[in-house]
Biopython code that builds the backbone (N, CA, C, O; Angstrom):
import numpy as np
from Bio.PDB.StructureBuilder import StructureBuilder

atoms = [
    (1, "MET", "N", (0.796, -11.397, 65.571)),
    (1, "MET", "CA", (0.247, -10.528, 66.592)),
    (1, "MET", "C", (1.344, -10.251, 67.623)),
    (1, "MET", "O", (2.080, -11.159, 68.009)),
    (2, "ASN", "N", (1.446, -9.017, 68.058)),
    (2, "ASN", "CA", (2.512, -8.663, 68.994)),
    (2, "ASN", "C", (2.074, -8.816, 70.455)),
    (2, "ASN", "O", (0.900, -9.035, 70.752)),
    (3, "ASP", "N", (3.052, -8.693, 71.352)),
    (3, "ASP", "CA", (2.779, -8.858, 72.791)),
    (3, "ASP", "C", (1.737, -7.872, 73.296)),
    (3, "ASP", "O", (0.890, -8.221, 74.120)),
    (4, "ASP", "N", (1.799, -6.650, 72.805)),
    (4, "ASP", "CA", (0.870, -5.607, 73.228)),
    (4, "ASP", "C", (-0.571, -6.034, 72.951)),
    (4, "ASP", "O", (-1.432, -5.930, 73.824)),
    (5, "GLU", "N", (-0.828, -6.509, 71.747)),
    (5, "GLU", "CA", (-2.191, -6.915, 71.373)),
    (5, "GLU", "C", (-2.636, -8.163, 72.140)),
    (5, "GLU", "O", (-3.796, -8.261, 72.542)),
    (6, "LEU", "N", (-1.738, -9.101, 72.342)),
    (6, "LEU", "CA", (-2.079, -10.299, 73.120)),
    (6, "LEU", "C", (-2.455, -9.947, 74.550)),
    (6, "LEU", "O", (-3.423, -10.479, 75.094)),
    (7, "LEU", "N", (-1.689, -9.052, 75.158)),
    (7, "LEU", "CA", (-2.003, -8.620, 76.528)),
    (7, "LEU", "C", (-3.358, -7.922, 76.578)),
    (7, "LEU", "O", (-4.148, -8.152, 77.493)),
    (8, "ARG", "N", (-3.621, -7.076, 75.597)),
    (8, "ARG", "CA", (-4.904, -6.369, 75.562)),
    (8, "ARG", "C", (-6.076, -7.341, 75.414)),
    (8, "ARG", "O", (-7.107, -7.175, 76.065)),
    (9, "GLN", "N", (-5.920, -8.345, 74.565)),
    (9, "GLN", "CA", (-6.983, -9.336, 74.383)),
    (9, "GLN", "C", (-7.225, -10.128, 75.660)),
    (9, "GLN", "O", (-8.371, -10.355, 76.047)),
    (10, "GLU", "N", (-6.152, -10.548, 76.314)),
    (10, "GLU", "CA", (-6.324, -11.316, 77.550)),
    (10, "GLU", "C", (-6.927, -10.452, 78.647)),
    (10, "GLU", "O", (-7.773, -10.917, 79.411)),
    (11, "LEU", "N", (-6.498, -9.196, 78.731)),
    (11, "LEU", "CA", (-7.046, -8.280, 79.726)),
    (11, "LEU", "C", (-8.540, -8.071, 79.490)),
    (11, "LEU", "O", (-9.326, -8.078, 80.438)),
    (12, "ARG", "N", (-8.931, -7.888, 78.239)),
    (12, "ARG", "CA", (-10.344, -7.711, 77.901)),
    (12, "ARG", "C", (-11.147, -8.954, 78.291)),
    (12, "ARG", "O", (-12.229, -8.838, 78.867)),
    (13, "SER", "N", (-10.629, -10.124, 77.985)),
    (13, "SER", "CA", (-11.329, -11.371, 78.328)),
    (13, "SER", "C", (-11.418, -11.568, 79.836)),
    (13, "SER", "O", (-12.445, -12.021, 80.342)),
    (14, "ALA", "N", (-10.355, -11.231, 80.554)),
    (14, "ALA", "CA", (-10.364, -11.366, 82.012)),
    (14, "ALA", "C", (-11.384, -10.425, 82.638)),
    (14, "ALA", "O", (-12.094, -10.801, 83.570)),
    (15, "ARG", "N", (-11.456, -9.205, 82.125)),
    (15, "ARG", "CA", (-12.445, -8.253, 82.645)),
    (15, "ARG", "C", (-13.872, -8.725, 82.361)),
    (15, "ARG", "O", (-14.750, -8.608, 83.215)),
    (16, "GLU", "N", (-14.098, -9.260, 81.153)),
    (16, "GLU", "CA", (-15.427, -9.777, 80.820)),
    (16, "GLU", "C", (-15.814, -10.944, 81.728)),
    (16, "GLU", "O", (-16.957, -11.035, 82.178)),
    (17, "GLU", "N", (-14.868, -11.824, 81.991)),
    (17, "GLU", "CA", (-15.137, -12.958, 82.879)),
    (17, "GLU", "C", (-15.435, -12.482, 84.295)),
    (17, "GLU", "O", (-16.322, -13.020, 84.957)),
    (18, "LEU", "N", (-14.704, -11.482, 84.760)),
    (18, "LEU", "CA", (-14.944, -10.930, 86.096)),
    (18, "LEU", "C", (-16.352, -10.337, 86.180)),
    (18, "LEU", "O", (-17.047, -10.532, 87.178)),
    (19, "VAL", "N", (-16.770, -9.626, 85.159)),
    (19, "VAL", "CA", (-18.127, -9.058, 85.139)),
    (19, "VAL", "C", (-19.159, -10.175, 85.155)),
    (19, "VAL", "O", (-20.151, -10.078, 85.877)),
    (20, "ARG", "N", (-18.951, -11.231, 84.381)),
    (20, "ARG", "CA", (-19.892, -12.372, 84.377)),
    (20, "ARG", "C", (-20.043, -12.950, 85.771)),
    (20, "ARG", "O", (-21.151, -13.222, 86.234)),
    (21, "LYS", "N", (-18.909, -13.132, 86.432)),
    (21, "LYS", "CA", (-18.959, -13.755, 87.758)),
    (21, "LYS", "C", (-19.581, -12.833, 88.795)),
    (21, "LYS", "O", (-20.304, -13.297, 89.677)),
    (22, "ARG", "N", (-19.316, -11.553, 88.706)),
    (22, "ARG", "CA", (-19.866, -10.605, 89.685)),
    (22, "ARG", "C", (-21.361, -10.383, 89.504)),
    (22, "ARG", "O", (-22.068, -10.118, 90.476)),
    (23, "THR", "N", (-21.847, -10.488, 88.278)),
    (23, "THR", "CA", (-23.261, -10.196, 88.025)),
    (23, "THR", "C", (-24.131, -11.440, 87.968)),
    (23, "THR", "O", (-25.336, -11.340, 87.738)),
    (24, "SER", "N", (-23.551, -12.590, 88.169)),
    (24, "SER", "CA", (-24.309, -13.836, 88.098)),
    (24, "SER", "C", (-25.279, -13.943, 89.268)),
    (24, "SER", "O", (-24.949, -13.603, 90.404)),
    (25, "GLU", "N", (-26.471, -14.417, 88.968)),
    (25, "GLU", "CA", (-27.481, -14.653, 90.005)),
    (25, "GLU", "C", (-27.159, -15.904, 90.814)),
    (25, "GLU", "O", (-27.570, -16.039, 91.967)),
    (26, "ASP", "N", (-26.423, -16.807, 90.197)),
    (26, "ASP", "CA", (-26.096, -18.086, 90.819)),
    (26, "ASP", "C", (-24.783, -17.955, 91.599)),
    (26, "ASP", "O", (-23.741, -17.708, 90.992)),
    (27, "PRO", "N", (-24.805, -18.113, 92.923)),
    (27, "PRO", "CA", (-23.576, -17.984, 93.713)),
    (27, "PRO", "C", (-22.487, -18.963, 93.282)),
    (27, "PRO", "O", (-21.302, -18.652, 93.399)),
    (28, "ALA", "N", (-22.860, -20.120, 92.794)),
    (28, "ALA", "CA", (-21.867, -21.103, 92.357)),
    (28, "ALA", "C", (-21.118, -20.617, 91.126)),
    (28, "ALA", "O", (-19.979, -21.025, 90.902)),
    (29, "ALA", "N", (-21.732, -19.756, 90.323)),
    (29, "ALA", "CA", (-21.088, -19.251, 89.105)),
    (29, "ALA", "C", (-19.935, -18.307, 89.430)),
    (29, "ALA", "O", (-19.062, -18.086, 88.591)),
    (30, "SER", "N", (-19.925, -17.751, 90.630)),
    (30, "SER", "CA", (-18.827, -16.862, 91.000)),
    (30, "SER", "C", (-17.611, -17.650, 91.469)),
    (30, "SER", "O", (-16.532, -17.092, 91.663)),
    (31, "GLU", "N", (-17.799, -18.947, 91.647)),
    (31, "GLU", "CA", (-16.686, -19.818, 92.028)),
    (31, "GLU", "C", (-15.939, -20.263, 90.775)),
    (31, "GLU", "O", (-16.304, -19.921, 89.650)),
    (32, "SER", "N", (-14.906, -21.019, 91.005)),
    (32, "SER", "CA", (-14.098, -21.535, 89.914)),
    (32, "SER", "C", (-14.856, -22.634, 89.185)),
    (32, "SER", "O", (-15.033, -23.728, 89.719)),
    (33, "CYS", "N", (-15.309, -22.347, 87.955)),
    (33, "CYS", "CA", (-16.047, -23.332, 87.182)),
    (33, "CYS", "C", (-15.957, -22.992, 85.698)),
    (33, "CYS", "O", (-15.503, -21.912, 85.321)),
    (34, "LEU", "N", (-16.391, -23.915, 84.879)),
    (34, "LEU", "CA", (-16.310, -23.722, 83.438)),
    (34, "LEU", "C", (-17.659, -24.001, 82.788)),
    (34, "LEU", "O", (-17.825, -25.036, 82.142)),
    (35, "PRO", "N", (-18.629, -23.099, 82.945)),
    (35, "PRO", "CA", (-19.898, -23.299, 82.255)),
    (35, "PRO", "C", (-19.711, -23.089, 80.755)),
    (35, "PRO", "O", (-18.849, -22.320, 80.331)),
    (36, "LEU", "N", (-20.508, -23.762, 79.974)),
    (36, "LEU", "CA", (-20.397, -23.636, 78.523)),
    (36, "LEU", "C", (-21.115, -22.374, 78.063)),
    (36, "LEU", "O", (-22.341, -22.284, 78.121)),
    (37, "MET", "N", (-20.338, -21.412, 77.609)),
    (37, "MET", "CA", (-20.905, -20.163, 77.109)),
    (37, "MET", "C", (-20.218, -19.847, 75.790)),
    (37, "MET", "O", (-19.003, -19.653, 75.768)),
    (38, "PRO", "N", (-20.956, -19.788, 74.697)),
    (38, "PRO", "CA", (-20.350, -19.628, 73.381)),
    (38, "PRO", "C", (-19.623, -18.306, 73.161)),
    (38, "PRO", "O", (-18.771, -18.223, 72.277)),
    (39, "GLU", "N", (-19.930, -17.283, 73.928)),
    (39, "GLU", "CA", (-19.291, -15.984, 73.686)),
    (39, "GLU", "C", (-17.891, -15.876, 74.283)),
    (39, "GLU", "O", (-17.221, -14.863, 74.084)),
    (40, "ARG", "N", (-17.439, -16.880, 74.999)),
    (40, "ARG", "CA", (-16.087, -16.855, 75.562)),
    (40, "ARG", "C", (-15.047, -17.057, 74.467)),
    (40, "ARG", "O", (-15.252, -17.837, 73.538)),
    (41, "ASP", "N", (-13.943, -16.354, 74.587)),
    (41, "ASP", "CA", (-12.818, -16.534, 73.671)),
    (41, "ASP", "C", (-12.123, -17.835, 74.049)),
    (41, "ASP", "O", (-11.637, -17.977, 75.171)),
    (42, "GLU", "N", (-12.074, -18.776, 73.128)),
    (42, "GLU", "CA", (-11.504, -20.095, 73.430)),
    (42, "GLU", "C", (-10.062, -20.030, 73.894)),
    (42, "GLU", "O", (-9.618, -20.893, 74.651)),
    (43, "ALA", "N", (-9.330, -19.027, 73.457)),
    (43, "ALA", "CA", (-7.927, -18.902, 73.851)),
    (43, "ALA", "C", (-7.786, -18.623, 75.346)),
    (43, "ALA", "O", (-6.727, -18.864, 75.925)),
    (44, "PHE", "N", (-8.837, -18.121, 75.965)),
    (44, "PHE", "CA", (-8.754, -17.724, 77.368)),
    (44, "PHE", "C", (-9.769, -18.457, 78.250)),
    (44, "PHE", "O", (-10.221, -17.906, 79.254)),
    (45, "LEU", "N", (-10.130, -19.680, 77.892)),
    (45, "LEU", "CA", (-11.089, -20.444, 78.689)),
    (45, "LEU", "C", (-10.606, -20.667, 80.117)),
    (45, "LEU", "O", (-11.417, -20.823, 81.030)),
    (46, "ARG", "N", (-9.290, -20.681, 80.316)),
    (46, "ARG", "CA", (-8.759, -20.882, 81.668)),
    (46, "ARG", "C", (-9.219, -19.793, 82.624)),
    (46, "ARG", "O", (-9.243, -20.007, 83.836)),
    (47, "LEU", "N", (-9.586, -18.626, 82.099)),
    (47, "LEU", "CA", (-10.074, -17.552, 82.953)),
    (47, "LEU", "C", (-11.371, -17.943, 83.651)),
    (47, "LEU", "O", (-11.647, -17.484, 84.759)),
    (48, "ALA", "N", (-12.165, -18.789, 83.003)),
    (48, "ALA", "CA", (-13.432, -19.235, 83.601)),
    (48, "ALA", "C", (-13.195, -20.117, 84.812)),
    (48, "ALA", "O", (-14.085, -20.286, 85.646)),
    (49, "LEU", "N", (-12.009, -20.675, 84.913)),
    (49, "LEU", "CA", (-11.683, -21.533, 86.049)),
    (49, "LEU", "C", (-11.203, -20.744, 87.264)),
    (49, "LEU", "O", (-11.036, -21.305, 88.347)),
    (50, "MET", "N", (-10.983, -19.454, 87.085)),
    (50, "MET", "CA", (-10.487, -18.606, 88.179)),
    (50, "MET", "C", (-11.644, -18.076, 89.011)),
    (50, "MET", "O", (-12.741, -17.839, 88.503)),
    (51, "SER", "N", (-11.380, -17.897, 90.288)),
    (51, "SER", "CA", (-12.363, -17.268, 91.176)),
    (51, "SER", "C", (-12.323, -15.756, 90.956)),
    (51, "SER", "O", (-11.447, -15.250, 90.255)),
    (52, "VAL", "N", (-13.262, -15.045, 91.547)),
    (52, "VAL", "CA", (-13.296, -13.583, 91.442)),
    (52, "VAL", "C", (-11.980, -12.994, 91.947)),
    (52, "VAL", "O", (-11.413, -12.106, 91.311)),
    (53, "GLU", "N", (-11.498, -13.478, 93.078)),
    (53, "GLU", "CA", (-10.257, -12.959, 93.651)),
    (53, "GLU", "C", (-9.061, -13.236, 92.734)),
    (53, "GLU", "O", (-8.198, -12.376, 92.557)),
    (54, "GLU", "N", (-9.016, -14.424, 92.161)),
    (54, "GLU", "CA", (-7.929, -14.763, 91.242)),
    (54, "GLU", "C", (-7.987, -13.904, 89.981)),
    (54, "GLU", "O", (-6.951, -13.479, 89.470)),
    (55, "LEU", "N", (-9.185, -13.651, 89.484)),
    (55, "LEU", "CA", (-9.332, -12.790, 88.317)),
    (55, "LEU", "C", (-8.872, -11.370, 88.620)),
    (55, "LEU", "O", (-8.191, -10.751, 87.802)),
    (56, "GLU", "N", (-9.237, -10.849, 89.788)),
    (56, "GLU", "CA", (-8.817, -9.500, 90.159)),
    (56, "GLU", "C", (-7.290, -9.404, 90.208)),
    (56, "GLU", "O", (-6.712, -8.429, 89.729)),
    (57, "THR", "N", (-6.645, -10.408, 90.784)),
    (57, "THR", "CA", (-5.183, -10.439, 90.852)),
    (57, "THR", "C", (-4.586, -10.539, 89.450)),
    (57, "THR", "O", (-3.627, -9.838, 89.128)),
    (58, "HIS", "N", (-5.150, -11.405, 88.625)),
    (58, "HIS", "CA", (-4.656, -11.597, 87.258)),
    (58, "HIS", "C", (-4.800, -10.317, 86.438)),
    (58, "HIS", "O", (-3.890, -9.958, 85.690)),
    (59, "ILE", "N", (-5.915, -9.636, 86.568)),
    (59, "ILE", "CA", (-6.142, -8.377, 85.857)),
    (59, "ILE", "C", (-5.104, -7.344, 86.284)),
    (59, "ILE", "O", (-4.571, -6.620, 85.443)),
    (60, "GLY", "N", (-4.815, -7.269, 87.566)),
    (60, "GLY", "CA", (-3.778, -6.347, 88.043)),
    (60, "GLY", "C", (-2.423, -6.634, 87.419)),
    (60, "GLY", "O", (-1.699, -5.717, 87.033)),
    (61, "ARG", "N", (-2.088, -7.912, 87.322)),
    (61, "ARG", "CA", (-0.812, -8.295, 86.698)),
    (61, "ARG", "C", (-0.783, -7.922, 85.220)),
    (61, "ARG", "O", (0.208, -7.387, 84.722)),
    (62, "LEU", "N", (-1.877, -8.210, 84.527)),
    (62, "LEU", "CA", (-1.940, -7.869, 83.106)),
    (62, "LEU", "C", (-1.830, -6.365, 82.884)),
    (62, "LEU", "O", (-1.156, -5.919, 81.955)),
    (63, "GLU", "N", (-2.490, -5.586, 83.733)),
    (63, "GLU", "CA", (-2.408, -4.124, 83.611)),
    (63, "GLU", "C", (-0.976, -3.637, 83.836)),
    (63, "GLU", "O", (-0.510, -2.741, 83.133)),
    (64, "ARG", "N", (-0.277, -4.222, 84.813)),
    (64, "ARG", "CA", (1.129, -3.845, 85.052)),
    (64, "ARG", "C", (2.015, -4.254, 83.882)),
    (64, "ARG", "O", (2.883, -3.494, 83.454)),
    (65, "ASP", "N", (1.790, -5.467, 83.367)),
    (65, "ASP", "CA", (2.573, -5.934, 82.225)),
    (65, "ASP", "C", (2.368, -5.039, 81.010)),
    (65, "ASP", "O", (3.327, -4.710, 80.313)),
    (66, "LEU", "N", (1.138, -4.649, 80.754)),
    (66, "LEU", "CA", (0.847, -3.789, 79.619)),
    (66, "LEU", "C", (1.476, -2.409, 79.807)),
    (66, "LEU", "O", (2.033, -1.845, 78.865)),
    (67, "ALA", "N", (1.389, -1.868, 81.020)),
    (67, "ALA", "CA", (2.011, -0.568, 81.303)),
    (67, "ALA", "C", (3.527, -0.648, 81.117)),
    (67, "ALA", "O", (4.132, 0.265, 80.555)),
    (68, "ASP", "N", (4.139, -1.731, 81.585)),
    (68, "ASP", "CA", (5.585, -1.915, 81.399)),
    (68, "ASP", "C", (5.935, -2.002, 79.922)),
    (68, "ASP", "O", (6.913, -1.401, 79.477)),
    (69, "LEU", "N", (5.153, -2.735, 79.171)),
    (69, "LEU", "CA", (5.406, -2.890, 77.738)),
    (69, "LEU", "C", (5.299, -1.542, 77.028)),
    (69, "LEU", "O", (6.129, -1.211, 76.181)),
    (70, "GLU", "N", (4.281, -0.774, 77.378)),
    (70, "GLU", "CA", (4.098, 0.545, 76.764)),
    (70, "GLU", "C", (5.194, 1.513, 77.173)),
    (70, "GLU", "O", (5.540, 2.416, 76.411)),
    (71, "ALA", "N", (5.747, 1.335, 78.373)),
    (71, "ALA", "CA", (6.823, 2.205, 78.852)),
    (71, "ALA", "C", (8.190, 1.774, 78.332)),
    (71, "ALA", "O", (9.192, 2.449, 78.564)),
    (72, "GLY", "N", (8.222, 0.657, 77.634)),
    (72, "GLY", "CA", (9.481, 0.189, 77.063)),
    (72, "GLY", "C", (10.319, -0.657, 77.993)),
    (72, "GLY", "O", (11.495, -0.896, 77.718)),
    (73, "VAL", "N", (9.734, -1.120, 79.097)),
    (73, "VAL", "CA", (10.453, -1.997, 80.018)),
    (73, "VAL", "C", (10.566, -3.361, 79.362)),
    (73, "VAL", "O", (9.571, -3.928, 78.912)),
    (74, "LYS", "N", (11.773, -3.879, 79.311)),
    (74, "LYS", "CA", (11.997, -5.172, 78.656)),
    (74, "LYS", "C", (11.778, -6.326, 79.634)),
    (74, "LYS", "O", (11.991, -6.201, 80.840)),
    (75, "ARG", "N", (11.347, -7.447, 79.070)),
    (75, "ARG", "CA", (11.166, -8.651, 79.877)),
    (75, "ARG", "C", (12.522, -9.148, 80.352)),
    (75, "ARG", "O", (13.519, -8.958, 79.655)),
    (76, "PRO", "N", (12.588, -9.780, 81.520)),
    (76, "PRO", "CA", (13.867, -10.264, 82.057)),
    (76, "PRO", "C", (14.533, -11.316, 81.179)),
    (76, "PRO", "O", (15.755, -11.459, 81.219)),
    (77, "ASP", "N", (13.768, -12.045, 80.398)),
    (77, "ASP", "CA", (14.342, -13.097, 79.573)),
    (77, "ASP", "C", (14.850, -12.603, 78.217)),
    (77, "ASP", "O", (15.312, -13.400, 77.400)),
    (78, "GLU", "N", (14.768, -11.309, 77.979)),
    (78, "GLU", "CA", (15.256, -10.764, 76.701)),
    (78, "GLU", "C", (16.673, -10.264, 76.824)),
    (78, "GLU", "O", (17.241, -9.774, 75.849)),
]
sb = StructureBuilder()
sb.init_structure("model")
sb.init_model(0)
sb.init_chain("A")
sb.init_seg("    ")
for serial, (resi, resn, name, xyz) in enumerate(atoms, 1):
    if name == "N":
        sb.init_residue(resn, " ", resi, " ")
    sb.init_atom(name, np.array(xyz, "f"), 0.0, 1.0, " ", f" {name:<3s}", serial, name[0])
structure = sb.get_structure()
């Protein structure tokens, strides 16, 4: 799997987690926690530990990284 697809998968999971936290009836669920939910992608369980604000920041970073990758911007370590 290439970097482009990995970024897209993580971005999708982060957005889904943000929606879960924003639409939760339980105020504690919008905080940093790890409730057991089978539909979560196990590769991205760490997203459940992020707060709404942290998820929003992370999503912004992923969107920038994906845009850079699509524009052909190379990573600094390459």
